[in-house]
C-alpha positions in Angstrom: 22.4 27.1 -5.6 19.5 24.7 -5.5 18.3 23.8 -2.0 18.8 20.3 -0.8 15.6 18.8 0.5 15.7 17.2 4.0 15.6 13.4 3.9 12.4 13.5 6.0 10.6 15.1 3.1 11.1 12.0 1.0 9.0 8.9 1.4 11.4 6.9 -0.9 15.0 7.5 -2.0 16.3 5.0 -4.6 20.1 5.3 -5.1 22.1 3.5 -7.9 19.6 0.6 -7.8 20.5 -2.3 -10.1 19.3 -5.9 -10.4 21.1 -8.6 -12.4 20.5 -12.3 -12.6 22.4 -15.1 -14.2 20.9 -16.9 -17.2 21.9 -19.3 -19.9 23.7 -16.6 -21.9 25.5 -15.1 -18.9 24.1 -12.1 -17.1 20.6 -10.6 -17.6 20.3 -6.9 -16.5 16.8 -6.3 -15.2 17.4 -2.9 -13.7 20.4 -0.7 -14.3 21.5 2.3 -12.0 18.1 3.6 -11.1 18.0 6.9 -9.1 15.0 8.9 -8.0 13.1 10.3 -5.0 9.5 10.3 -4.1 8.1 13.1 -1.9 5.9 12.2 1.0 2.2 12.6 0.3 2.5 12.5 -3.5 1.2 10.0 -6.1 3.7 8.4 -8.5 3.2 6.1 -11.5 5.9 3.8 -12.7 5.1 3.1 -16.3 6.7 1.0 -19.0 6.0 -1.9 -21.4 5.7 -5.5 -20.2 9.1 -6.8 -19.2 10.6 -3.3 -18.7 11.4 -4.0 -15.1 8.7 -1.9 -13.4 7.4 -4.7 -11.2 10.9 -5.7 -10.2 11.5 -2.1 -9.2 8.4 -2.1 -7.0 9.6 -5.3 -5.3 12.9 -3.7 -4.6 11.3 -0.6 -3.2 9.2 -2.7 -0.9 12.2 -4.8 0.2 10.6 -8.0 -1.1 13.6 -8.6 -3.3 17.3 -7.5 -2.9 19.3 -5.5 -5.4 22.6 -6.5 -6.9 23.8 -3.0 -6.0 22.4 0.2 -4.7 19.9 0.9 -1.9 16.5 2.1 -1.0 15.5 4.4 1.9 12.0 4.3 3.2 11.2 7.3 5.4 14.9 7.7 5.9 15.6 4.1 6.7 18.1 2.2 4.5 16.1 -1.0 4.2 19.0 -3.1 2.8 21.1 -2.3 5.8 18.5 -4.4 7.7 18.1 -8.1 7.7 14.9 -9.8 6.4 13.2 -9.5 9.8 14.0 -5.8 9.9 12.7 -5.3 6.4 9.5 -7.2 7.3 9.1 -4.9 10.2 9.3 -1.8 7.9 6.7 -3.4 5.6 4.4 -4.1 8.6 4.6 -0.6 10.0 4.9 1.6 6.9 3.6 -0.2 3.8 0.3 -1.3 2.3 0.0 -3.4 -0.9 -2.6 -3.8 -3.7 -1.9 -6.5 -6.3 -3.3 -7.3 -9.7 -4.3 -10.8 -8.5 -5.9 -9.5 -5.3 -4.0 -11.9 -3.0 -7.0 -12.5 -0.7 -6.9 -15.5 1.6 -9.6 -17.9 0.2 -10.4 -19.4 3.6 -11.2 -16.0 5.1 -14.3 -14.0 4.3 -14.1 -10.3 3.3 -14.3 -9.1 6.9 -11.7 -11.5 8.1 -9.3 -10.6 5.2 -9.5 -6.9 6.2 -9.3 -7.7 9.9 -6.1 -9.7 9.4 -3.5 -6.9 9.2 -5.1 -5.1 12.1 -4.9 -8.3 14.2 -1.3 -8.6 13.2 -0.8 -5.1 14.6 -2.5 -6.1 17.8 -5.4 -3.8 17.2 -8.2 -4.6 19.7 -10.8 -2.8 17.5 -10.0 -4.8 14.4 -13.5 -6.0 13.7 -15.0 -2.5 14.0 -12.3 -0.8 11.9 -12.6 -3.5 9.2 -16.4 -3.1 9.0 -16.0 0.7 8.6 -13.4 0.3 5.9 -15.5 -2.2 4.0 -18.4 0.1 4.2 -16.1 2.9 2.8 -15.5 0.8 -0.3 -19.2 -0.1 -0.7 -19.1 -3.7 0.6 -21.1 -3.5 3.8 -23.5 -6.1 2.5 -20.7 -8.5 1.5 -18.8 -8.8 4.8 -19.4 -12.6 5.2 -18.8 -13.5 1.6 -15.7 -15.5 0.7 -13.5 -14.4 -2.2 -14.9 -17.1 -4.6 -18.3 -15.6 -4.2 -17.1 -12.0 -5.0 -16.7 -10.5 -8.4 -13.2 -9.3 -9.5 -14.1 -5.7 -8.8 -15.4 -6.7 -5.3 -12.3 -8.7 -4.6 -10.1 -5.7 -5.5 -12.2 -3.4 -3.3 -11.6 -5.9 -0.4 -7.9 -5.7 -1.2 -8.0 -1.9 -1.2 -9.8 -2.0 2.2 -7.2 -4.4 3.6 -4.3 -2.2 2.3 -5.7 1.1 3.7 -7.2 -0.2 7.0 -3.9 0.1 8.9 -3.5 3.6 7.5 0.1 3.0 6.2 2.1 6.1 5.2 3.1 4.4 1.9 1.0 2.3 -0.5 2.3 0.2 -3.4 -0.1 -1.0 -6.1 1.1 -3.3 -8.9 -1.2 -3.2 -11.9 -4.3 -3.1 -9.6 -6.7 -3.0 -12.6 -5.0 -5.6 -14.8 -7.6 -8.3 -14.0 -10.6 -6.0 -14.3 -12.8 -4.8 -17.1 -12.4 -1.1 -18.1 -15.4 0.3 -16.2 -14.7 -1.7 -13.0 -11.0 -0.7 -13.3 -11.8 3.0 -13.6 -14.0 2.8 -10.5 -11.3 1.0 -8.5 -8.7 3.5 -9.5 -10.9 6.4 -8.5 -11.6 4.8 -5.2 -7.8 4.3 -4.6 -7.1 7.9 -5.3 -10.0 9.0 -3.0 -8.8 6.8 -0.2 -5.2 8.0 -0.7 -6.3 11.6 -0.6 -8.3 11.1 2.6 -5.4 9.6 4.4 -2.6 11.8 3.0 -0.4 8.8 2.2 2.1 8.3 -0.5 0.9 6.2 -3.5 3.3 4.4 -5.9 1.4 2.8 -8.7 2.8 0.4 -11.4 0.9 0.5 -14.6 1.2 0.2 -18.3 -2.0 2.4 -18.7 -0.9 5.9 -19.6 -4.4 7.3 -18.8 -4.0 6.0 -15.2 -0.5 7.3 -15.0 -1.6 10.8 -16.0 -3.8 10.9 -12.9 -0.7 10.8 -10.7 1.3 13.8 -9.8 4.6 12.3 -10.9 5.6 9.6 -13.4 8.7 7.4 -13.9 9.2 5.7 -17.2 11.2 2.5 -17.3 12.5 0.9 -20.5 14.8 -2.1 -20.7 15.7 -1.7 -17.1 16.7 2.0 -17.4 15.1 5.1 -16.1 14.1 7.2 -19.1 12.0 9.9 -17.4 11.1 11.1 -14.0 9.0 14.2 -13.7 5.7 15.9 -12.9 2.5 15.1 -14.7 0.6 18.0 -16.2 -1.4 19.7 -13.4 -4.4 19.7 -15.7 -4.4 15.9 -15.9 -3.2 14.9 -12.4 -5.4 14.5 -9.3 -5.0 17.7 -7.2 -5.0 16.9 -3.5 
């Protein structure tokens, strides 16, 4: 008989997860009966064509959207048994985010953008930790620059620093290289994996790029809102941590 893994070994458990919305023709099924688990400390790529439902899935996993049916457990906590304030608390304590469009605050410079989540956590060493983290992503000389004066690659590195600076156990990245050229995107992805390895966190990455997905330990393939595949990536291709 196959052993049942303790819930604490899973960073994410998605159970019977579905999302439907009404449209002019009746009901549109965005996701249908999605089930999978993500082990703590692993790297997982969610892949699929544009419109397949992968970004919607990521939003549900983060509790940014609510499912029509099913649930998500983050570190054993059923997030849809919580109200919005409770889900916001889970995001604050356990999650970091990296977006394709960077989502930096334009009125804050690089240092202030990275300091912000630390300040929201009440960290008295926010400035020092933010400076160290920006140095780790190679931006020590750009601390006082505002987003409009930074290149796309630099903005994404600020976003990475902001996501990792609170050392969250779980990091979500939604097409983090989609706005970057190939060379800059490769460098950002490598930095993301390096930071993830250093901190031992769990990385869930949405991408349409199979070469990026193959660097993760596990992949999930979504097509037309259905889970087609969930399995390990070839060890010869995946990052070994």
